[in-house]
C-alpha positions as CSV (number, residue, x, y, z in Angstrom):
1,M,12.3,11.6,-29.0
2,T,10.5,10.4,-26.0
3,R,13.0,7.9,-24.6
4,Y,11.6,7.3,-21.1
5,V,8.6,6.9,-18.9
6,G,8.1,8.6,-15.5
7,A,6.3,7.5,-12.3
8,I,5.1,9.5,-9.3
9,D,5.4,7.2,-6.3
10,Q,3.5,8.9,-3.5
11,G,3.9,6.9,-0.4
12,T,3.0,7.1,3.3
13,T,6.3,8.7,4.4
14,S,7.7,10.2,1.2
15,T,7.2,11.1,-2.4
16,R,9.4,10.0,-5.3
17,F,9.7,10.6,-9.0
18,I,11.5,7.9,-10.9
19,V,12.4,7.8,-14.6
20,F,12.6,4.4,-16.3
21,D,14.0,3.2,-19.6
22,E,12.6,0.5,-21.9
23,A,14.4,-2.2,-20.0
24,G,12.7,-1.1,-16.8
25,Q,16.0,0.3,-15.4
26,T,16.1,3.4,-13.2
27,I,17.5,6.5,-15.0
28,A,16.9,9.1,-12.4
29,V,15.2,9.4,-9.0
30,D,14.5,12.1,-6.4
31,Q,12.7,11.7,-3.1
32,V,11.4,13.9,-0.3
33,E,9.8,12.9,3.0
34,H,6.7,14.7,4.4
35,A,5.4,15.2,7.9
36,Q,3.5,12.6,9.9
37,I,0.8,14.6,11.8
38,M,-0.6,12.8,14.9
39,P,-3.1,15.0,16.7
40,Q,-4.0,12.2,19.2
41,P,-3.4,8.5,19.7
42,G,-4.6,6.5,16.7
43,W,-5.0,9.6,14.5
44,V,-2.6,10.0,11.6
45,E,-2.8,12.9,9.0
46,H,-0.9,14.3,6.1
47,D,-0.8,17.8,4.7
48,A,-2.0,17.4,1.1
49,G,-0.6,20.7,0.2
50,E,2.9,19.6,1.4
51,I,2.5,16.4,-0.7
52,W,1.7,18.3,-3.8
53,A,4.6,20.7,-3.3
54,N,6.9,17.8,-2.7
55,T,5.6,16.0,-5.8
56,Q,6.5,19.0,-7.9
57,K,9.9,19.2,-6.2
58,V,10.9,15.6,-6.9
59,I,9.7,15.8,-10.5
60,V,12.0,18.8,-11.1
61,G,14.8,17.1,-9.1
62,A,14.7,13.8,-10.9
63,L,14.5,15.4,-14.3
64,G,17.4,17.7,-13.4
65,K,19.6,14.7,-12.2
66,G,18.9,12.9,-15.4
67,G,19.5,16.0,-17.6
68,L,16.0,15.6,-18.9
69,T,13.0,17.7,-19.7
70,P,9.3,16.7,-19.8
71,A,9.7,16.3,-23.6
72,D,11.9,13.3,-22.9
73,L,8.9,11.4,-21.3
74,A,6.5,9.3,-23.4
75,A,4.0,9.2,-20.5
76,V,3.8,9.4,-16.7
77,G,2.0,7.2,-14.2
78,I,0.9,7.7,-10.6
79,T,1.1,5.1,-7.8
80,N,-0.1,6.1,-4.3
81,Q,-0.8,5.2,-0.7
82,R,-4.2,3.8,-1.3
83,E,-6.9,4.5,1.4
84,T,-5.6,7.9,2.5
85,T,-8.6,10.2,2.2
86,L,-8.9,13.8,1.1
87,L,-11.7,16.3,0.6
88,W,-11.0,19.6,-1.2
89,D,-12.7,22.7,-2.5
90,K,-13.5,22.4,-6.2
91,A,-13.2,26.1,-6.8
92,T,-10.1,26.9,-4.8
93,G,-8.3,23.6,-4.7
94,E,-7.8,24.0,-1.0
95,P,-8.3,20.9,1.2
96,V,-10.9,21.4,3.9
97,H,-9.0,19.2,6.3
98,N,-5.7,17.3,6.4
99,A,-5.8,14.0,4.6
100,L,-6.8,11.1,6.9
101,V,-4.1,8.4,6.4
102,W,-4.9,4.8,5.8
103,M,-3.7,3.7,9.2
104,D,-5.8,6.3,11.0
105,T,-8.3,4.7,13.5
106,R,-10.7,7.5,14.2
107,T,-13.6,5.8,12.4
108,S,-13.8,2.9,14.9
109,D,-17.1,4.2,16.2
110,L,-18.5,4.2,12.7
111,V,-17.3,0.7,12.2
112,A,-19.0,-0.5,15.4
113,R,-22.2,1.2,14.4
114,L,-22.3,-0.5,11.0
115,E,-21.4,-3.9,12.5
116,Q,-24.4,-3.9,14.7
117,N,-26.7,-4.9,11.8
118,G,-24.9,-7.6,9.8
119,G,-21.5,-7.9,11.4
120,Q,-18.1,-7.2,10.2
121,D,-18.6,-8.8,6.8
122,R,-21.9,-7.2,5.9
123,L,-20.3,-5.4,2.9
124,R,-17.8,-8.1,2.0
125,G,-20.0,-9.7,-0.7
126,K,-20.1,-6.6,-2.8
127,T,-16.7,-5.0,-1.9
128,G,-14.5,-7.9,-0.9
129,L,-13.6,-6.0,2.3
130,P,-14.5,-6.4,6.0
131,L,-15.7,-3.4,8.0
132,A,-12.6,-1.7,9.3
133,T,-11.0,1.7,10.0
134,Y,-8.6,1.0,7.1
135,F,-10.8,1.9,4.1
136,S,-11.5,5.3,2.8
137,G,-15.3,5.3,2.6
138,L,-15.7,5.6,6.3
139,K,-12.9,8.2,6.5
140,L,-14.9,10.3,4.0
141,A,-18.0,9.8,6.1
142,W,-16.1,11.1,9.1
143,L,-15.0,14.2,7.2
144,L,-18.6,14.8,6.1
145,E,-19.8,14.6,9.7
146,N,-17.0,16.6,11.4
147,V,-16.0,19.4,9.0
148,P,-18.5,22.2,9.3
149,G,-20.7,22.5,6.2
150,A,-18.9,19.7,4.4
151,R,-21.9,17.5,3.8
152,S,-24.1,20.1,2.2
153,R,-21.2,21.4,0.1
154,A,-20.3,17.8,-1.0
155,E,-23.9,17.2,-2.0
156,A,-23.8,20.3,-4.1
157,G,-20.6,19.1,-5.8
158,E,-18.6,22.0,-4.4
159,L,-16.2,19.6,-2.5
160,L,-14.4,16.7,-4.2
161,F,-13.3,13.5,-2.6
162,G,-10.3,11.6,-3.6
163,T,-7.5,9.3,-2.6
164,I,-4.0,10.7,-3.3
165,D,-4.1,9.5,-6.9
166,S,-7.1,11.6,-7.5
167,W,-5.6,14.6,-5.8
168,L,-2.4,14.5,-7.9
169,T,-4.4,13.8,-11.1
170,W,-6.5,16.8,-10.4
171,Q,-3.5,19.0,-9.7
172,L,-1.7,17.9,-12.9
173,T,-4.7,17.7,-15.3
174,G,-7.7,19.3,-13.7
175,L,-9.6,16.0,-14.0
176,H,-11.5,14.4,-11.2
177,L,-11.0,10.6,-11.5
178,T,-9.5,7.5,-10.0
179,D,-8.8,4.0,-11.2
180,V,-10.4,0.7,-10.3
181,T,-7.6,-0.4,-7.9
182,N,-7.9,2.7,-5.7
183,A,-11.7,2.7,-6.0
184,S,-11.8,-0.9,-4.8
185,R,-10.2,0.3,-1.5
186,T,-12.9,2.8,-0.6
187,Q,-15.5,0.1,0.3
188,L,-17.9,2.0,-1.9
189,M,-17.3,0.3,-5.2
190,N,-19.0,-2.9,-6.3
191,L,-16.4,-5.5,-7.5
192,Q,-18.8,-6.8,-10.2
193,T,-19.9,-3.6,-11.8
194,L,-16.7,-1.6,-11.1
195,D,-18.9,1.4,-10.2
196,W,-20.0,3.1,-7.0
197,D,-22.7,1.1,-5.3
198,A,-25.8,3.1,-4.7
199,E,-27.0,1.0,-1.7
200,I,-23.6,1.4,0.1
201,L,-23.5,5.1,-0.6
202,A,-26.9,5.4,1.0
203,L,-26.0,3.3,3.9
204,I,-22.8,5.2,4.8
205,G,-24.2,8.6,3.7
206,I,-21.9,9.4,0.9
207,P,-23.2,11.9,-1.8
208,R,-22.3,10.7,-5.3
209,A,-21.7,14.3,-6.4
210,C,-18.3,14.4,-4.6
211,L,-17.0,11.1,-6.0
212,P,-14.5,10.8,-8.9
213,S,-15.2,8.9,-12.1
214,I,-13.7,5.4,-12.1
215,R,-11.4,4.5,-15.0
216,S,-9.1,1.7,-16.0
217,S,-5.5,1.5,-14.6
218,S,-3.9,2.1,-18.1
219,E,-5.3,4.6,-20.5
220,V,-4.5,8.2,-21.5
221,Y,-6.6,10.2,-19.0
222,G,-5.3,13.7,-20.1
223,T,-2.3,15.9,-20.6
224,C,-0.3,17.3,-17.7
225,T,0.4,21.0,-17.2
226,G,3.0,22.7,-15.0
227,V,6.2,20.7,-14.2
228,L,5.2,17.9,-16.5
229,D,3.7,20.2,-19.2
230,G,2.6,18.2,-22.3
231,V,3.2,14.7,-20.9
232,P,0.3,12.3,-21.1
233,L,-0.9,11.0,-17.8
234,A,-1.7,7.4,-18.7
235,G,-1.3,5.1,-15.6
236,L,-3.0,5.0,-12.2
237,L,-2.5,2.1,-9.7
238,G,-2.7,1.8,-5.9
239,D,0.8,1.1,-4.6
240,Q,0.4,-2.5,-3.8
241,Q,-1.3,-3.3,-7.1
242,A,1.5,-1.4,-8.9
243,A,4.1,-3.6,-7.2
244,L,2.2,-6.7,-8.3
245,F,2.3,-5.4,-11.8
246,G,5.9,-4.3,-11.6
247,Q,6.8,-7.8,-10.3
248,A,5.3,-9.3,-13.4
249,C,2.8,-11.3,-11.4
250,L,0.5,-11.5,-14.4
251,A,-0.8,-15.1,-14.1
252,P,-3.2,-16.5,-11.5
253,G,-1.3,-17.9,-8.5
254,E,1.7,-15.6,-8.8
255,A,2.3,-13.4,-5.7
256,K,4.5,-10.7,-4.3
257,N,5.1,-9.1,-1.0
258,T,6.0,-5.5,-0.5
259,Y,7.9,-4.4,2.6
260,G,7.3,-0.6,3.1
261,T,5.7,1.4,5.8
262,G,3.3,-1.6,6.0
263,C,3.6,-5.0,4.5
264,F,1.3,-6.1,1.7
265,M,1.0,-9.5,0.0
266,L,-1.0,-9.8,-3.2
267,M,-1.8,-12.9,-5.3
268,N,-3.2,-12.6,-8.8
269,T,-6.4,-14.6,-9.0
270,G,-7.5,-13.9,-12.6
271,E,-10.6,-12.4,-14.1
272,K,-13.1,-13.3,-11.3
273,P,-13.1,-11.9,-7.7
274,F,-12.1,-14.7,-5.3
275,P,-14.0,-14.6,-2.0
276,S,-11.9,-15.0,1.2
277,T,-12.9,-17.0,4.3
278,S,-9.5,-16.6,6.0
279,G,-9.4,-12.9,6.7
280,L,-7.9,-11.7,3.4
281,L,-9.2,-8.9,1.1
282,T,-10.7,-9.4,-2.4
283,T,-9.5,-6.5,-4.4
284,L,-8.8,-5.3,-8.0
285,A,-5.3,-6.1,-9.2
286,Y,-5.4,-4.0,-12.4
287,K,-7.4,-3.3,-15.5
288,L,-5.6,-2.5,-18.8
289,G,-7.8,-0.3,-20.9
290,D,-10.8,-2.1,-22.3
291,A,-9.5,-5.6,-21.3
292,P,-11.3,-7.4,-18.5
293,A,-10.4,-6.5,-14.9
294,V,-7.9,-8.8,-13.1
295,Y,-8.5,-9.5,-9.4
296,A,-6.3,-10.3,-6.4
297,L,-6.3,-11.7,-2.9
298,E,-4.5,-9.4,-0.5
299,G,-3.1,-9.7,3.0
300,S,-2.6,-6.2,4.6
301,I,-0.2,-5.6,7.5
302,P,-0.2,-2.0,8.7
303,I,3.2,-1.8,10.5
304,A,6.4,-3.1,9.0
305,G,9.0,-0.4,8.1
306,A,7.0,1.9,10.4
307,L,8.2,-0.2,13.3
308,V,11.8,0.6,12.4
309,Q,10.8,4.2,12.1
310,W,9.3,4.0,15.6
311,L,12.5,2.6,17.1
312,R,14.4,5.4,15.5
313,D,12.1,8.4,16.2
314,N,10.3,7.5,19.4
315,L,12.8,5.3,21.3
316,G,16.1,6.5,19.8
317,F,17.5,3.0,19.4
318,I,19.0,3.9,16.1
319,A,20.0,7.1,14.3
320,N,18.8,5.9,10.8
321,A,16.9,2.9,9.4
322,A,20.0,1.2,8.0
323,E,21.4,0.7,11.6
324,I,18.6,-1.7,12.5
325,E,20.3,-4.7,10.7
326,P,23.7,-4.6,12.4
327,L,22.1,-3.9,15.8
328,A,19.8,-6.9,15.3
329,A,22.6,-9.1,14.0
330,S,24.7,-8.3,17.1
331,V,22.8,-11.0,19.0
332,P,22.3,-14.6,17.7
333,D,18.6,-14.7,18.3
334,N,15.7,-12.7,19.8
335,G,16.4,-13.7,23.4
336,D,12.8,-14.9,23.7
337,V,11.6,-11.3,23.0
338,Y,8.6,-10.8,20.7
339,C,7.2,-7.6,19.4
340,V,3.6,-7.3,18.1
341,P,3.3,-3.9,16.3
342,A,-0.4,-3.5,16.5
343,F,-0.2,0.3,16.7
344,S,-3.4,0.5,14.6
345,G,-4.9,-2.8,15.6
346,L,-4.2,-6.0,13.7
347,Y,-5.2,-6.3,10.0
348,A,-5.1,-9.5,8.0
349,P,-5.9,-12.2,9.0
350,H,-7.2,-11.0,12.4
351,W,-9.0,-7.7,11.7
352,D,-9.0,-6.8,15.3
353,D,-9.2,-3.0,15.9
354,S,-9.0,-3.6,19.7
355,A,-5.4,-4.9,19.6
356,R,-2.5,-2.7,20.5
357,G,1.3,-3.1,20.3
358,I,3.2,-5.0,22.9
359,I,6.8,-6.2,23.6
360,A,6.6,-9.6,25.4
361,G,9.1,-11.9,27.0
362,L,11.3,-9.2,28.5
363,T,13.8,-10.2,31.1
364,R,16.9,-8.4,32.4
365,F,18.9,-10.3,29.8
366,A,17.1,-8.5,27.0
367,T,18.9,-5.6,25.4
368,K,17.9,-3.1,22.7
369,A,19.5,-5.5,20.2
370,H,17.1,-8.2,21.1
371,I,14.2,-5.8,20.7
372,A,15.6,-4.7,17.4
373,R,15.8,-8.3,16.2
374,A,12.3,-9.0,17.5
375,A,11.0,-6.0,15.5
376,L,12.5,-7.4,12.3
377,E,11.2,-10.9,13.0
378,A,7.7,-9.4,13.7
379,V,7.5,-8.4,10.1
380,A,8.3,-11.9,8.9
381,F,5.9,-13.6,11.4
382,Q,3.1,-11.4,10.1
383,V,3.9,-12.3,6.6
384,R,3.7,-16.0,7.5
385,E,0.2,-15.5,8.9
386,V,-0.8,-14.0,5.6
387,V,0.9,-16.7,3.5
388,E,-1.0,-19.4,5.5
389,A,-4.3,-17.6,5.0
390,M,-3.7,-17.2,1.3
391,A,-3.0,-20.9,1.0
392,R,-6.2,-21.8,2.7
393,D,-8.2,-19.4,0.5
394,S,-6.7,-20.1,-2.8
395,G,-5.6,-23.7,-2.5
396,V,-2.2,-22.6,-3.9
397,T,0.9,-23.6,-2.0
398,L,3.5,-20.9,-2.3
399,T,6.8,-22.2,-3.9
400,E,8.7,-18.9,-3.7
401,L,7.9,-15.4,-2.5
402,R,8.8,-12.4,-4.7
403,V,9.7,-9.4,-2.6
404,D,10.2,-5.7,-3.1
405,G,10.1,-2.4,-1.2
406,G,12.6,-0.6,1.0
407,M,13.1,-3.3,3.6
408,V,14.3,-6.0,1.1
409,V,17.9,-4.6,1.3
410,N,17.9,-6.0,4.9
411,E,19.6,-9.3,4.4
412,L,18.9,-10.5,8.0
413,L,15.2,-9.9,7.5
414,M,15.1,-11.6,4.1
415,Q,16.9,-14.7,5.4
416,F,14.6,-14.9,8.5
417,Q,11.6,-14.6,6.1
418,A,12.8,-17.5,4.1
419,D,13.5,-19.5,7.3
420,I,10.1,-18.9,8.9
421,L,8.2,-19.6,5.6
422,G,10.2,-22.6,4.6
423,V,10.3,-21.4,1.0
424,P,12.8,-19.3,-1.1
425,V,12.6,-15.5,-1.0
426,V,13.4,-13.8,-4.3
427,R,14.5,-10.2,-4.7
428,P,14.3,-8.8,-8.3
429,K,17.0,-6.8,-10.0
430,V,14.7,-3.7,-9.8
431,I,13.3,-3.3,-6.2
432,E,11.4,-0.1,-7.0
433,T,8.6,-2.2,-8.4
434,T,5.8,0.0,-7.1
435,A,7.0,3.0,-9.3
436,L,7.9,0.6,-12.1
437,G,4.4,-0.9,-12.1
438,A,2.9,2.6,-12.6
439,A,5.4,3.3,-15.3
440,Y,4.5,0.1,-17.1
441,A,0.8,1.0,-16.9
442,A,1.5,4.4,-18.4
443,G,3.9,3.1,-21.1
444,L,1.5,0.4,-22.2
445,A,-1.2,2.9,-22.8
446,V,0.9,5.0,-25.2
447,G,2.6,2.1,-26.9
448,Y,6.1,2.6,-25.3
449,W,5.8,-1.0,-24.2
450,H,3.9,-3.2,-26.7
451,S,2.4,-5.8,-24.4
452,T,2.7,-7.4,-20.9
453,A,5.2,-9.8,-22.5
454,D,7.7,-6.9,-22.3
455,I,7.1,-6.7,-18.6
456,T,7.8,-10.4,-18.1
457,A,10.9,-10.2,-20.2
458,N,12.3,-7.3,-18.1
459,W,11.9,-9.1,-14.8
460,G,15.0,-10.7,-13.4
461,V,16.4,-12.1,-10.1
462,D,19.0,-10.2,-8.1
463,K,19.2,-12.5,-5.1
464,R,17.5,-15.7,-3.7
465,W,17.5,-16.7,0.0
466,Q,17.0,-20.4,0.7
467,P,15.5,-21.5,4.0
468,Q,18.1,-22.7,6.5
469,M,16.0,-23.4,9.6
470,G,14.6,-26.8,10.6
471,E,10.9,-27.4,10.9
472,A,11.0,-27.9,14.7
473,K,12.6,-24.5,15.4
474,R,10.4,-22.8,12.8
475,S,7.2,-24.2,14.5
476,A,8.4,-23.3,18.0
477,L,9.2,-19.7,17.1
478,F,5.8,-19.3,15.3
479,A,4.0,-20.8,18.3
480,K,5.6,-18.2,20.6
481,W,4.6,-15.5,18.1
482,N,1.0,-16.6,18.2
483,K,1.1,-16.5,22.0
484,A,2.3,-12.9,21.9
485,V,-0.4,-12.0,19.4
486,K,-3.1,-13.3,21.8
487,R,-1.6,-11.0,24.5
488,A,-1.9,-8.0,22.2
489,Q,-5.6,-8.6,21.3
490,G,-8.5,-7.1,23.2
491,W,-6.4,-4.3,24.7
492,V,-8.9,-1.4,23.9
């Protein structure tokens, strides 16, 4: 009997495999980190071979911990870091270059070149996205221009492009495909047709022969081999869309915020793409089989948990991520210190590639505890910027914020988030909503779950933080944050 559904959660810093039961509860999990390769400032790469090896390792590990075999799984889904870009040899399966990670900024010259004729928003009408280093289409263009022989081989169909969902799908099933959510992050897909846009491909110089086919987020794509032998692969969702789905934000106006390496807020806007005038992204939320596609507005923040990682690995402030909360809580406030983590520029709502990270307001009074607190507060300040932009675009005033991701175990951060927003922050019983969303997509495709009503029924509250800060203090802190942001802009 197939009692469970599995999900591969391939993230920016690690890969996990999680097994869920019908109630959406975690049965078994295994996780392995992979290397962050940084050849020069602004460049971030991953070894796709290491990611695939780790994926196999965590699948075996989680099944072993649960006393399970692949036969116990009704289906498996994949969720992934979205814009990270890979090009590999169709015959050998070998990548021709390390994967270019979503936060990599090496395509800034390509962005500037395209902006010269039509500005930053010249492709927004078709793709919902501004020109930025973030998206995978220009990363692919960089690979085609800089890897010897890549362009001619891609034109001949000898090299295959994919985001990490495509890479893992190809390894598991031999199929070259992606889903609408990941395709919507390439800046090559038309939001209306849900297909690659010929005019954009010609503009950027992308041969269609290397691109995967675009499918829905929930359908049986094929049957896995190897460590998941015989299991249907039936769900594909970019990580933030998967979290939206896992949080049961299935009606227009419902929103979630995920606190991971970066921070990403998505609001379900229904079956029509909703254009943004406030620096947000119009993106695909999900598409279930033959049903109409559902769209979302998104606010993307590149550095959230990565800032804690930086304090740990680069500055040695803490030995592990869990130490950030007691260190930050050892002081009553930030000591007038503000940290703007624009390591890869600023994303929503600013979209400023020229910004760089700063720590402002330092005096001899400041300690590493104040800097640690400023780092956590920086995450919450950035989220407020996105919430305000989303309210302007959608006309919907947020009444509560559903949260998930690794950082939501940080009670100090969650309370400050509620305080600086002035609305309750709600953590669900299952915080692994990214993996859960991929599992739901896969399980729906094979009938393990019967409808999205099952997803809504499974969702429940673990903890709710109420705002405790007065409006005067909230406004004063946010004004100081905005002052620090202006100092960070225009650095490059």
